[in-house]
C-alpha positions in Angstrom: -11.7 -29.4 18.8 -14.3 -27.4 20.7 -13.2 -24.7 23.1 -15.1 -23.8 26.2 -14.6 -20.3 27.6 -14.6 -19.7 31.4 -15.9 -16.2 30.9 -17.2 -14.0 28.1 -14.4 -13.1 25.6 -14.2 -9.5 24.5 -11.8 -9.0 21.7 -10.1 -5.7 21.4 -8.6 -4.8 18.0 -5.1 -3.4 18.6 -4.7 -2.1 15.0 -7.4 0.6 15.2 -6.4 4.0 13.7 -6.7 5.6 17.1 -3.6 3.5 18.2 -1.3 5.1 15.6 -0.8 8.6 17.0 -2.4 10.5 14.1 -1.0 8.1 11.4 -2.6 5.4 9.4 -1.4 2.1 7.8 -1.4 2.0 4.0 -0.5 -1.2 2.1 1.0 -0.9 -1.4 1.9 -3.7 -3.8 3.5 -3.8 -7.2 1.7 -6.3 -9.4 3.8 -8.9 -11.3 7.0 -8.1 -9.3 7.9 -11.2 -7.4 10.8 -9.5 -5.5 8.1 -8.3 -3.1 6.2 -11.3 -1.7 3.6 -9.3 0.2 2.3 -5.8 0.2 4.6 -3.1 1.6 3.2 -1.5 4.8 3.7 2.3 5.4 2.6 4.2 8.5 1.8 7.7 7.3 -0.1 10.8 8.4 -3.4 11.1 6.4 -2.3 14.6 5.3 0.8 13.2 3.5 0.6 14.2 -0.2 0.3 11.2 -2.5 3.3 12.3 -4.6 5.5 12.5 -1.5 4.7 8.9 -0.6 5.9 7.9 -4.1 9.1 10.0 -4.1 10.0 9.2 -0.4 9.3 6.0 1.5 7.9 4.0 -1.5 10.8 4.9 -3.7 13.3 3.8 -1.0 11.5 0.5 -0.5 11.3 -0.3 -4.2 14.9 0.6 -5.1 16.0 -3.1 -4.9 13.9 -4.0 -7.9 15.7 -3.8 -11.2 12.8 -1.9 -12.8 12.6 0.8 -10.0 14.8 3.3 -11.8 12.7 3.1 -14.9 9.4 3.8 -13.1 7.3 6.6 -14.6 4.6 7.3 -12.0 2.5 9.1 -14.6 2.1 5.9 -16.5 1.3 3.6 -13.6 -2.1 1.9 -13.5 -3.5 2.1 -10.0 -6.1 -0.1 -8.3 -7.9 0.6 -5.0 -10.3 -2.1 -3.8 -9.6 -4.0 -7.0 -11.0 -1.1 -9.0 -9.2 1.4 -11.3 -8.1 4.4 -9.3 -6.7 7.7 -10.5 -4.9 9.4 -7.5 -4.1 13.1 -7.6 -0.4 13.2 -6.7 -0.7 16.7 -5.3 -3.5 15.9 -2.9 -3.2 14.1 0.5 -3.9 10.5 1.2 -7.1 11.5 2.9 -8.2 13.8 -0.1 -7.6 10.8 -2.4 -9.9 8.7 -0.2 -7.1 6.5 1.1 -7.9 5.4 4.7 -6.5 3.3 7.4 -5.5 -0.2 6.3 -6.4 0.5 2.6 -4.4 -1.4 0.0 -3.3 0.1 -3.2 -2.0 -2.0 -6.1 -0.1 -0.7 -9.0 0.9 -2.1 -12.4 3.6 -1.0 -14.7 3.1 -2.4 -18.2 6.4 -3.1 -19.8 8.3 -3.1 -16.6 8.0 -6.7 -15.5 11.6 -8.0 -15.3 11.0 -10.3 -12.3 7.6 -11.6 -13.5 7.1 -15.3 -13.5 7.3 -16.8 -17.0 4.6 -19.3 -17.9 
């Protein structure tokens, strides 16, 4: 059905980085782990070291998964923009090129206890 506007519509994005008080949104998803139906969303300062994200908020969110305790972050395969990505755990999100609303995916070969079986 067609819609007729009475005046010009000007859309204003409410999720711009400027609206997060110096923080940014980062999405993370664990491939082949069906316990998490959608990417996890974290709101973090760009200066947060990547390793701190893994040990802190991400570890807390993942602890419900039976494989979480066996995670070895040094063996994780990372994807950013669907391309292989090698983050430096000691560097910040910004230094790793991770910006507002970026999504990171990670794979853990051998740790797929909740993977769908074909």
